[in-house]
C-alpha positions as CSV (number, residue, x, y, z in Angstrom):
1,M,49.6,-10.9,33.4
2,T,46.7,-9.6,31.4
3,H,47.4,-8.2,27.9
4,L,45.0,-5.4,26.9
5,E,44.3,-4.5,23.3
6,P,45.2,-0.9,22.6
7,L,42.3,1.5,22.5
8,Q,41.2,2.5,19.0
9,P,40.4,6.2,18.5
10,R,36.7,6.9,18.0
11,R,36.0,7.7,14.4
12,L,34.5,11.1,14.0
13,L,31.5,11.7,11.8
14,A,32.5,13.0,8.5
15,V,31.2,14.8,5.4
16,Y,32.7,13.6,2.1
17,Y,32.4,15.8,-1.1
18,V,32.3,14.7,-4.7
19,D,33.1,17.1,-7.6
20,P,33.8,16.4,-11.3
21,D,36.9,18.5,-10.9
22,G,38.1,16.7,-7.8
23,S,40.5,13.8,-7.5
24,D,40.0,10.3,-6.2
25,A,43.4,10.7,-4.6
26,N,42.0,13.3,-2.3
27,D,40.6,12.6,1.2
28,G,37.2,14.0,0.2
29,L,36.8,15.9,3.4
30,S,36.2,19.3,2.0
31,P,35.0,20.8,-1.3
32,Q,38.6,21.8,-2.0
33,A,39.8,18.2,-1.5
34,A,36.7,16.5,-3.1
35,W,36.6,13.1,-4.7
36,Q,35.8,12.9,-8.3
37,T,33.8,9.7,-9.1
38,I,31.1,7.5,-8.0
39,G,33.6,4.6,-8.1
40,R,35.5,6.3,-5.3
41,V,32.3,6.5,-3.2
42,N,31.5,2.8,-3.8
43,G,35.0,1.8,-2.7
44,F,34.6,3.6,0.7
45,T,33.0,2.3,3.8
46,F,30.7,4.7,5.5
47,A,29.7,4.8,9.2
48,S,26.6,6.1,11.0
49,G,26.3,9.8,10.7
50,D,28.5,10.2,7.7
51,S,27.4,12.2,4.6
52,V,28.5,11.9,1.0
53,L,27.5,15.0,-1.0
54,F,27.7,15.6,-4.7
55,E,28.3,19.0,-6.2
56,G,24.9,20.6,-7.0
57,G,24.4,21.3,-10.7
58,S,26.9,18.7,-11.8
59,R,26.3,15.3,-13.4
60,F,28.0,12.1,-12.3
61,A,28.0,8.9,-14.4
62,G,27.7,5.6,-12.6
63,N,25.8,3.5,-10.1
64,L,25.9,4.2,-6.4
65,S,26.3,1.0,-4.3
66,F,26.1,0.5,-0.6
67,G,26.3,-2.8,1.4
68,P,26.2,-4.2,4.9
69,D,29.5,-2.6,5.9
70,D,27.9,0.8,5.3
71,A,26.3,0.9,8.7
72,G,23.9,3.7,9.0
73,S,21.5,3.7,11.9
74,A,18.1,5.1,12.7
75,A,19.5,7.7,15.1
76,A,22.5,8.7,12.9
77,P,21.8,7.9,9.3
78,I,24.2,8.0,6.4
79,V,23.2,11.0,4.2
80,V,23.5,10.9,0.4
81,G,22.8,14.2,-1.1
82,S,24.0,17.4,-2.8
83,Y,25.9,20.5,-1.8
84,T,25.9,24.0,-3.3
85,P,29.3,25.0,-4.7
86,E,31.1,27.8,-3.1
87,D,31.8,29.7,-6.3
88,G,28.6,31.7,-6.2
89,A,26.7,29.6,-8.9
90,D,23.0,30.1,-9.2
91,P,21.5,28.2,-6.2
92,A,18.4,27.4,-8.1
93,A,20.4,25.7,-10.9
94,S,22.9,24.0,-8.6
95,S,20.7,22.7,-5.7
96,R,20.8,19.1,-6.9
97,A,23.4,16.9,-8.4
98,T,22.4,14.3,-11.1
99,I,23.3,10.7,-10.9
100,D,23.4,9.4,-14.5
101,A,22.9,5.7,-14.1
102,G,22.5,4.4,-17.7
103,T,20.8,1.0,-17.6
104,G,21.8,0.2,-14.0
105,D,20.5,1.3,-10.6
106,G,20.9,4.9,-9.6
107,L,21.4,3.9,-6.0
108,Y,21.4,0.2,-4.8
109,A,21.6,-0.6,-1.1
110,L,21.7,-4.3,-0.2
111,N,21.2,-5.5,3.4
112,T,21.7,-2.1,5.0
113,A,19.5,0.7,6.2
114,G,19.8,3.9,8.2
115,F,19.9,6.2,5.2
116,L,18.6,9.6,4.1
117,V,18.7,10.1,0.3
118,T,17.9,13.7,-0.5
119,R,18.3,16.6,-3.0
120,L,19.4,14.4,-5.9
121,N,18.3,13.7,-9.4
122,F,18.5,10.1,-10.7
123,V,18.3,9.6,-14.4
124,G,18.3,6.3,-16.3
125,S,18.2,5.3,-20.0
126,N,14.8,3.5,-19.8
127,Q,15.6,0.8,-22.4
128,S,15.4,-2.5,-20.6
129,P,12.2,-3.8,-18.9
130,Y,13.0,-4.8,-15.3
131,G,16.5,-3.2,-15.7
132,G,17.8,-0.7,-13.2
133,S,15.8,1.2,-10.6
134,G,16.4,4.8,-9.6
135,I,16.7,4.1,-5.9
136,R,16.6,0.5,-4.6
137,F,16.8,-0.8,-1.1
138,K,16.7,-4.6,-0.8
139,T,17.4,-7.2,1.9
140,D,17.7,-10.9,1.5
141,L,18.8,-11.5,5.1
142,P,17.3,-14.5,6.9
143,G,15.4,-14.4,10.1
144,D,12.5,-12.0,9.3
145,V,14.6,-9.0,10.3
146,K,13.4,-5.4,9.9
147,L,16.2,-3.0,8.9
148,P,15.3,0.4,10.3
149,R,15.1,3.8,8.6
150,V,15.1,4.4,4.8
151,H,14.2,8.0,4.2
152,V,14.0,9.5,0.7
153,H,13.2,13.2,0.4
154,D,13.2,15.8,-2.3
155,V,14.4,13.7,-5.2
156,E,13.5,13.4,-8.9
157,V,13.7,9.9,-10.5
158,S,13.1,9.3,-14.2
159,G,14.0,7.1,-17.1
160,F,14.6,3.7,-15.4
161,G,13.6,0.3,-16.8
162,N,12.3,-0.9,-13.4
163,Y,10.6,1.1,-10.6
164,G,11.7,4.6,-9.9
165,I,11.9,3.9,-6.2
166,T,11.6,0.4,-4.7
167,V,12.1,-0.8,-1.1
168,G,11.5,-4.3,0.2
169,G,12.6,-7.8,1.2
170,R,13.3,-11.0,-0.7
171,N,13.7,-13.6,2.0
172,G,10.7,-14.7,4.1
173,K,9.4,-11.7,6.0
174,S,12.7,-9.8,6.2
175,G,12.3,-6.2,5.1
176,F,12.4,-2.6,6.3
177,S,10.8,-0.4,9.0
178,D,10.5,3.4,9.2
179,V,10.4,4.0,5.5
180,R,9.6,7.5,4.4
181,I,9.4,8.7,0.8
182,T,8.5,12.4,0.6
183,Q,8.4,15.2,-2.0
184,A,9.6,12.9,-4.7
185,R,8.9,13.4,-8.4
186,V,8.9,10.0,-10.1
187,H,8.2,9.8,-13.8
188,H,8.8,8.1,-17.1
189,N,10.0,4.8,-15.6
190,L,9.0,1.6,-17.3
191,V,7.8,-0.9,-14.7
192,G,6.3,1.7,-12.2
193,G,6.8,4.7,-10.0
194,I,7.1,3.9,-6.2
195,E,7.0,0.4,-4.8
196,I,7.1,-1.2,-1.3
197,E,7.3,-5.0,-1.7
198,G,8.1,-8.3,-0.2
199,E,8.2,-12.0,-1.1
200,F,4.6,-13.0,-1.6
201,S,3.5,-16.4,-0.3
202,R,0.0,-17.7,-0.1
203,T,0.7,-19.1,3.4
204,S,2.3,-15.9,4.6
205,K,2.3,-15.0,8.3
206,G,3.4,-11.5,9.3
207,Y,4.7,-8.8,6.9
208,A,8.1,-7.9,5.5
209,N,7.8,-4.2,6.0
210,R,6.2,-1.9,8.5
211,D,5.7,1.8,9.3
212,V,5.8,3.2,5.8
213,Y,4.9,6.8,4.9
214,I,4.7,8.1,1.3
215,G,3.6,11.7,1.2
216,H,3.6,14.8,-1.1
217,C,4.9,13.0,-4.2
218,E,4.0,13.4,-7.8
219,V,4.1,10.1,-9.8
220,Y,3.4,10.2,-13.5
221,E,4.0,8.7,-17.0
222,N,5.3,5.4,-15.6
223,T,4.1,3.6,-18.6
224,G,4.4,-0.1,-18.3
225,F,5.2,-2.1,-21.4
226,A,3.6,-4.8,-23.6
227,G,4.1,-8.5,-22.9
228,S,5.0,-8.3,-19.2
229,L,4.3,-11.3,-17.0
230,G,3.0,-9.2,-14.1
231,H,1.3,-5.9,-13.5
232,V,3.4,-2.9,-14.7
233,G,2.7,0.8,-15.0
234,S,1.4,1.6,-11.5
235,G,2.1,4.9,-9.9
236,I,2.4,3.9,-6.2
237,V,1.9,0.4,-4.9
238,V,2.6,-1.0,-1.5
239,S,2.5,-4.7,-0.5
240,D,3.8,-7.0,2.3
241,V,3.4,-4.1,4.7
242,D,1.9,-3.7,8.1
243,G,1.2,0.0,8.7
244,A,1.4,2.4,5.8
245,V,0.1,5.9,5.0
246,I,-0.1,7.4,1.5
247,E,-1.2,11.0,1.5
248,R,-1.1,14.2,-0.4
249,C,0.2,12.6,-3.6
250,V,-0.8,13.0,-7.2
251,S,-0.6,10.0,-9.5
252,H,-1.5,10.5,-13.2
253,H,-1.1,9.2,-16.7
254,N,0.5,5.9,-15.7
255,G,0.1,2.5,-17.2
256,Q,-0.8,3.2,-20.8
257,F,1.4,0.5,-22.4
258,N,0.5,-2.3,-19.9
259,T,-1.0,-5.3,-21.6
260,H,-1.0,-7.7,-18.6
261,V,-4.5,-8.5,-17.3
262,G,-4.1,-7.4,-13.7
263,G,-2.8,-3.9,-12.7
264,P,-1.9,-1.2,-13.1
265,V,-3.5,1.3,-10.8
266,G,-2.6,4.9,-9.8
267,I,-2.3,4.3,-6.0
268,W,-3.0,0.9,-4.4
269,A,-2.2,-1.7,-1.8
270,W,-2.3,-5.5,-1.8
271,D,-1.2,-8.2,0.7
272,A,-1.2,-5.5,3.4
273,N,-2.6,-4.5,6.8
274,N,-3.5,-1.2,8.3
275,V,-3.0,1.0,5.2
276,V,-4.4,4.6,5.0
277,I,-4.7,6.1,1.6
278,Q,-5.9,9.7,2.0
279,H,-6.0,13.2,0.5
280,N,-4.6,12.1,-2.9
281,E,-5.6,12.8,-6.5
282,S,-5.3,10.0,-9.1
283,H,-6.3,10.7,-12.6
284,H,-6.0,9.7,-16.3
285,N,-4.3,6.4,-15.4
286,R,-4.5,3.9,-18.3
287,T,-4.2,0.3,-19.4
288,S,-3.9,-1.4,-22.8
289,S,-5.4,-4.6,-21.4
290,T,-8.9,-5.6,-20.4
291,A,-8.3,-4.9,-16.7
292,D,-7.6,-2.2,-14.2
293,G,-6.0,1.2,-15.1
294,G,-7.9,2.6,-12.1
295,G,-7.4,5.4,-9.6
296,F,-7.3,3.7,-6.2
297,D,-7.5,0.1,-5.1
298,L,-7.4,-2.1,-2.0
299,D,-6.6,-5.4,-3.5
300,G,-6.0,-9.1,-2.6
301,G,-5.4,-9.7,1.1
302,V,-5.8,-6.2,2.4
303,T,-7.2,-5.8,6.0
304,H,-8.1,-3.0,8.4
305,S,-7.5,-0.3,5.8
306,V,-9.2,2.8,4.6
307,M,-9.4,5.0,1.5
308,Q,-10.6,8.5,2.4
309,Y,-10.7,12.1,1.2
310,N,-9.3,11.2,-2.2
311,Y,-10.2,12.5,-5.7
312,S,-10.3,10.0,-8.6
313,H,-11.2,11.0,-12.1
314,D,-10.9,10.2,-15.8
315,N,-9.3,6.8,-15.2
316,D,-9.7,3.8,-17.5
317,G,-10.5,1.5,-14.6
318,A,-12.4,1.8,-11.3
319,G,-12.1,5.0,-9.3
320,Y,-12.1,3.0,-6.1
321,G,-11.6,-0.8,-6.4
322,L,-12.0,-3.5,-3.8
323,F,-10.7,-6.7,-5.4
324,Q,-9.8,-10.2,-4.1
325,F,-7.7,-12.5,-6.3
326,P,-7.4,-16.3,-5.9
327,G,-4.9,-17.4,-3.3
328,A,-4.7,-14.1,-1.5
329,R,-4.8,-13.8,2.3
330,P,-8.3,-13.0,3.6
331,F,-9.7,-9.6,2.8
332,G,-11.8,-7.6,5.3
333,D,-12.5,-4.8,7.7
334,N,-11.9,-2.1,5.1
335,V,-13.5,1.3,4.6
336,V,-14.1,3.6,1.7
337,R,-15.4,7.0,2.8
338,F,-15.6,10.7,1.9
339,N,-14.1,10.3,-1.6
340,V,-15.1,11.8,-4.9
341,S,-15.1,10.0,-8.2
342,E,-15.6,11.8,-11.5
343,N,-15.9,10.0,-14.8
344,D,-14.0,6.9,-13.9
345,G,-14.5,3.6,-15.8
346,R,-13.6,5.0,-19.2
347,R,-12.8,1.5,-20.6
348,N,-13.8,-2.1,-20.1
349,G,-17.0,-1.4,-18.2
350,Y,-15.5,-0.3,-14.9
351,A,-17.2,1.9,-12.3
352,G,-16.7,4.7,-9.9
353,I,-16.7,2.2,-7.1
354,Q,-16.3,-1.5,-8.0
355,L,-16.0,-4.7,-6.0
356,W,-14.9,-8.1,-7.4
357,S,-14.0,-11.5,-6.0
358,A,-12.7,-14.5,-8.1
359,G,-15.0,-16.9,-6.2
360,Y,-17.2,-17.6,-3.2
361,R,-14.7,-19.1,-0.8
362,N,-12.3,-16.2,-0.4
363,R,-14.3,-13.0,-1.1
364,V,-14.2,-9.3,-0.6
365,R,-16.0,-9.1,2.8
366,D,-16.7,-6.8,5.7
367,V,-16.5,-3.5,3.9
368,Q,-18.1,-0.2,4.7
369,I,-18.7,2.3,1.8
370,Y,-20.2,5.6,3.0
371,H,-20.3,9.3,2.3
372,N,-18.8,9.2,-1.2
373,T,-19.9,11.2,-4.2
374,V,-19.7,9.5,-7.6
375,Y,-20.4,11.2,-10.9
376,T,-20.2,8.9,-13.9
377,G,-20.7,10.2,-17.5
378,R,-20.9,8.3,-20.7
379,A,-17.6,6.8,-22.0
380,A,-16.4,6.3,-25.6
381,H,-15.1,2.8,-24.8
382,G,-17.3,0.5,-22.7
383,T,-20.3,0.9,-20.5
384,P,-19.4,2.5,-17.1
385,R,-21.4,2.3,-13.9
386,A,-21.5,4.5,-10.8
387,I,-21.2,1.5,-8.4
388,Y,-20.7,-2.1,-9.6
389,F,-20.7,-5.4,-7.7
390,Q,-19.0,-7.5,-10.3
391,G,-18.2,-10.6,-8.2
392,S,-19.7,-12.1,-5.0
393,T,-19.0,-10.3,-1.7
394,A,-20.1,-10.8,1.9
395,D,-21.2,-8.3,4.5
396,V,-20.8,-5.0,2.6
397,T,-22.7,-1.9,3.5
398,V,-23.3,1.1,1.2
399,R,-24.6,4.1,3.0
400,N,-25.1,7.8,2.5
401,N,-23.5,8.0,-0.9
402,I,-24.4,10.1,-4.0
403,F,-24.5,8.1,-7.2
404,Q,-25.1,10.4,-10.1
405,T,-24.9,9.6,-13.8
406,E,-25.5,11.0,-17.2
407,P,-28.7,9.7,-18.9
408,G,-28.2,6.1,-20.1
409,V,-25.5,5.2,-17.7
410,T,-26.2,2.6,-15.1
411,V,-26.2,4.0,-11.6
412,A,-25.9,0.7,-9.7
413,E,-25.4,-2.9,-10.8
414,V,-25.3,-6.0,-8.6
415,R,-24.4,-9.4,-9.9
416,Y,-24.2,-12.9,-8.3
417,T,-25.0,-13.6,-4.6
418,Q,-24.2,-10.9,-2.1
419,P,-24.9,-12.2,1.4
420,G,-25.2,-9.3,3.9
421,L,-25.2,-6.6,1.2
422,R,-27.0,-3.5,2.4
423,F,-27.8,-0.3,0.5
424,E,-29.1,2.4,3.0
425,G,-29.6,6.1,2.7
426,N,-28.0,6.6,-0.7
427,N,-29.2,9.0,-3.4
428,Y,-29.4,7.9,-7.1
429,H,-29.8,10.4,-9.8
430,S,-29.5,10.6,-13.6
431,G,-29.7,14.1,-15.2
432,G,-33.0,14.3,-17.0
433,G,-33.4,10.6,-17.8
434,L,-34.3,7.2,-16.3
435,V,-32.3,6.1,-13.4
436,R,-30.9,2.7,-14.5
437,F,-30.4,-0.1,-12.1
438,R,-29.4,-3.7,-12.8
439,R,-29.7,-6.8,-10.6
440,N,-28.2,-9.7,-12.6
441,A,-29.9,-9.7,-15.9
442,R,-32.8,-7.6,-14.8
443,L,-33.0,-3.9,-15.7
444,F,-34.9,-1.3,-13.6
445,G,-35.8,2.2,-14.7
446,T,-36.9,3.7,-11.4
447,F,-35.6,3.8,-7.9
448,S,-38.9,2.6,-6.4
449,T,-39.1,-0.6,-8.6
450,W,-35.5,-1.5,-7.9
451,R,-36.0,-1.1,-4.1
452,A,-39.2,-3.1,-4.2
453,A,-37.7,-6.0,-6.2
454,T,-34.4,-6.3,-4.3
455,G,-35.1,-5.3,-0.8
456,Y,-32.3,-2.8,-0.8
457,E,-32.7,0.7,0.8
458,R,-34.5,-0.6,3.9
459,H,-33.3,-0.3,7.4
460,D,-35.2,-2.0,10.3
461,K,-38.3,-2.3,8.0
462,R,-38.3,1.4,7.2
463,L,-37.6,2.7,3.7
464,T,-34.4,4.6,3.1
465,G,-32.7,6.2,0.1
466,S,-33.8,8.8,-2.4
467,S,-33.7,9.7,-6.1
468,V,-33.5,13.5,-6.3
469,D,-31.3,16.0,-7.9
470,P,-28.5,16.4,-5.3
471,M,-27.8,19.9,-6.5
472,L,-24.1,19.6,-6.8
473,T,-22.3,22.8,-7.5
474,N,-21.0,21.6,-10.9
475,G,-21.0,17.9,-11.1
476,G,-18.9,16.4,-13.9
477,A,-16.8,19.5,-14.1
478,G,-14.3,19.0,-11.3
479,G,-11.4,18.7,-13.7
480,T,-7.8,18.3,-12.5
481,V,-6.6,20.0,-9.2
482,G,-3.0,19.0,-9.7
483,D,-1.9,19.8,-6.2
484,A,-3.1,17.4,-3.5
485,A,-2.7,20.2,-0.8
486,L,-5.6,21.9,-2.6
487,L,-8.2,19.1,-2.8
488,E,-10.5,20.8,-0.4
489,S,-11.0,23.5,-3.1
490,L,-12.8,21.1,-5.4
491,A,-16.0,23.2,-5.3
492,A,-17.8,21.2,-8.1
493,Y,-18.8,18.5,-5.5
494,R,-20.1,20.7,-2.8
495,L,-23.9,20.7,-2.2
496,R,-25.5,24.0,-3.3
497,P,-27.6,25.9,-0.7
498,G,-31.0,24.3,-0.7
499,S,-29.9,20.8,-1.6
500,P,-32.4,18.2,-0.4
501,L,-29.4,16.1,0.6
502,A,-28.0,18.6,3.1
503,G,-28.8,17.2,6.5
504,A,-30.6,14.2,5.0
505,G,-28.0,11.5,5.7
506,L,-28.4,8.6,8.1
507,N,-26.7,9.1,11.5
508,L,-24.3,6.2,11.3
509,W,-23.4,6.5,14.9
510,A,-27.0,5.9,15.9
511,E,-28.0,3.5,13.1
512,S,-25.0,1.1,13.1
513,G,-22.5,2.3,15.7
514,T,-20.1,3.5,13.0
515,D,-17.8,6.4,13.7
516,P,-17.6,8.2,10.3
517,G,-14.6,10.3,11.2
518,R,-13.7,13.8,12.2
519,R,-14.2,15.6,8.9
520,D,-15.9,15.5,5.5
521,F,-14.0,15.7,2.1
522,F,-14.0,19.5,2.3
523,G,-12.7,19.7,5.9
524,T,-16.1,20.4,7.6
525,P,-15.7,19.3,11.2
526,L,-17.8,16.3,12.2
527,P,-18.8,15.1,15.7
528,A,-16.2,13.3,17.7
529,T,-18.7,11.2,19.8
530,A,-22.0,9.5,19.4
531,E,-23.4,12.0,21.9
532,E,-22.3,15.0,19.9
533,A,-23.6,13.3,16.7
534,A,-27.1,13.0,18.2
535,S,-27.8,16.7,17.4
536,F,-25.8,16.8,14.1
537,R,-27.4,16.4,10.7
538,Y,-25.1,14.6,8.3
539,G,-25.4,15.2,4.6
540,V,-25.5,12.6,1.9
541,G,-22.3,12.2,-0.1
542,A,-18.8,13.6,0.5
543,H,-20.1,17.0,1.7
544,S,-21.8,17.4,5.0
545,P,-22.6,21.2,5.3
546,V,-23.6,22.4,8.7
547,T,-27.4,23.0,8.6
């Protein structure tokens, strides 16, 4: 005779409420029977589709903790958020609850995923370097697993000793997929703002994380600290990831106390594949070391990635960096296009666009830099440049860019050997003074002598490039936009009517088979095919007005 186990009733999805005036003896299933403490939440096991909501406008001391038994799923995530009290309190004041985490993590989830964290404030004490993080998802599971769905939306995270928000793996290539961080304000954290990370290995194959989206966030005053053993003070940094988009974010005033040589940067990627960084503003990022403090960066081991439609300004380091450090995976097939840089390289001799490799064997290579506008003024500390090849690269093309400087500032400097380097169709201008170029130790005061001596600005034996006033609307006065949804309003870097650069760009479809994309920095539609491009006149720089 067969003995059957009795059927267990299916557990219904539930919403649990937490109220400072509640009781942990309650069942938590209504605002009137709410739990009271974070400790009660941590002692409960949540299932897919459950929600735990904290009373909006109230403050809860403690450290939220979730583990493998809290089994959310991609289709039915566990929701951690706030609810508006029923007593008629001001909705604007009570929309979010605050998790007061002290020196610990605000929310720590280990070896679990399937979560939506939303409408919460996380506050730490910001005393201990590498201490608590605001929101931390980590896995150390074996087997290169990818735990699906970590969504963080509409949160504010501040005052933590580590990162504000950090997601990643710490065992081989195990990590997370379907990671979304949106509408987050992340500020005044010690180590950094937002991080996607993994366990770096110089012999890595594959990536720990995939399908990452970071959008519409503001990340600022994540300061770093003196004496750290690694880079600290970055705004947004992604690594060990295959497939990421960072867009419509503003990252500013980060990194000012970092003394480590290497990092920080406002928005950057390293050890990553297929990353798109677009429509962001990164400004006034700092460093107290001799390195970095830049706006944007594709760093060691980045492949098949693009920085486009971004605005970088007033950063200590490079506006747009392309860097390769020793021991990184190979770097290549990356694009920098339709960006604007204003007054970057404020310290340490950095540039609007800068490329650096530590040696000849593993270099920055196979990069296309086109249709960018760079304006570089004099700096109080150091000698900036508009574009700077600081270390040896291979197979880099620089086409259809505007490089404009104030008098006395070097417009282009190239050091070391650069096999395959091509400058074509760019414009170089210095307001009212000599246009300064450098090739190793040699200084050139005119465009024509630089072109003749170096062989740059030639395409199929014909001369290219120019040195004319681009007639920018108000170059050097772009200032701060402050809202990445409004970057297209940056009128200072439009070409004025009558500009000699309107319609003067090389047709990259025809010249090199390069598809330059569907729009310029300002949203002007561009041809979708080589056939359509045959009758279109591209501009030079980030603006291609229809002529």
